[in-house]
N, C-alpha and C positions, 0 to 999 in steps of 0.2 A: 504494500500500500504506500503510495506516494503522499508525503506530508509537506505542507508549506506553512511556515510561521511568518506572518505579516505583522508589522508593527510600525508605529510612529513614536518618536521620542523627542523631547525638547531638552531634557536634562541628562539623559542616559539611563534613568531608572527603568523605563519600559524596555530598553535594549537589554539590560541585565536579565530581566525575566524572559524575554524572547530567546536570548542565547541559551538560557538554562532549559527552556522548553525544547528548543531545537536539538540540544545535546541529549535530552531524555528520550526524544521520539525519533531521532535520526532524520529530522526534516531539513529542508532548505530554508534559508532566511531571506526575507524581502523587507528592506526598510523603505517605508513610504516617506517621500520628501516633498515638502511644500515648494511650489515654484513662485519665487518673487515675494515671499513673506518673511519678515524678520521677527524673531521671537526672543532675541537676546535681552538680558537684563530685566530690570523691574518693569520697564514699559512693555517689553515683550510678554512678561508674565501677566500683566494687567490685560493686555490684548487677548491673550490666550483664554483667560477666564471669561472675558466678555464674549468672545467668539464661541466658546463652548456653550455658555448660557443661551445665546441667541441661535444656537443650532445652525451655525453657518457652515457652508462648504467652501473650499478653496481650490485653486488650481494646484495640481500635484504633478510631479515629474512622472513620466510613463514608467510603470513597473517593468522590471526585467522579466518577471515570470507571470504566466497566465494562471489565474485561479482554476480555470477549467481543466488544466492539465494535472490537477491533484485530486486525490480521493478524500483527503481530510485537511481542512484549513484551521489554523489557529490564528486568530486576529486579535491584536492587542493595542490598547490606547491608554494614555494617561487620562485621568479624570480632570476635566477643566470645567469649572462652574457647574458641577454635578452632572456632567455630560461628557460625551466622547470628544476627542480632538477633531477639529474640522478636517484634517488630512485623512483620518480614518473614515469619517463620514463620506468624504468624496470618493475614497477607495471603494467603500461598500456600495455606494450609489452606482459606480461604474463597473465594478467587477462582475463577471459572469459566474455567479455563485450557484444559481439554479437551485436544485434540490440536494446539493452537496452537504456532507457532514461538516459541521463547523463548531469550533469551540472558541469562546471569547475569554480574554483576560484583560485586566486593567491594573494600573498602579495609581496610588493616591496617598495623600498625606493624612486624610482622615475619613471622609465619607463621600458618597456619591456613586457607589458601585451599582445600586439598584437602578437609578436613572440611566446610567451609562449602558448597562446591559439591555434595558428596555429599548433604548434608542437603537442599539446595534441590532437587536432582534427585528425591530420595525423596518430596518433597511434591507433585510434579507428574508422576506416573508415565506418564501418557498424552501428555505434551507432547513436542514435537520440539525438543530442546535443540540449538541451532545455534552456540553459542559461550560461552566463559567468559573473563573478564578479571579478573586480580588486580592491584591498584594499591597499591604501598607508599606509606606516608605521606610519605616523603622525596621521592617522585616528584611530589608536588603542588606543590613549590617552583618548578618550571620549567613555567609554563603553556603555553609554545610546544611543548615536548617532549611534554607530556601531550596537548595538542590533536592533534599529529601521530600519537602512538601510538593514541589513541582513534579518529581518523579511519581509520587503517589497519585497526583491529579492526572498526569498523562496516562497512567495505567487505567484509571477510572474512565477517562475519555476514550481510550482505545477499546475497552470493554463495551462501552455504550455505543461506539461506532461499529462494533462487530468485527474488530481486527485482533 
């Protein structure tokens, strides 16, 4: 079974989780990048929260890999304003997910996973969502614990996906 781990990151937190998932499942990595948007510093952080709350989409660079070429997708986003990042919104709006098996993950400093996952689900109505994982920023400080937690989750997702 071919697996793809798709993610967007501003600070690197979501990348850490994505890389841990890819290592646990043997999947390919695809980082989604915004085209022409700057998110550095405090102003970038404020814009990120605003754009998340307003459920905005943005232009993204063309992904290198097609979602349709994979059997199982893992899609991850930071939580911005209790919602997903605009780049992942744009990716899910454009990706040919169809009825594929998909698992969502998010990173956050405190709360917002419920709204983030609800938005992600709404963007892929025909997909078979087989798992969701929320990772708090403070959990990233213990790589061994993160690796174990992600490995357990990936095993659960694999069972739910029938692999």
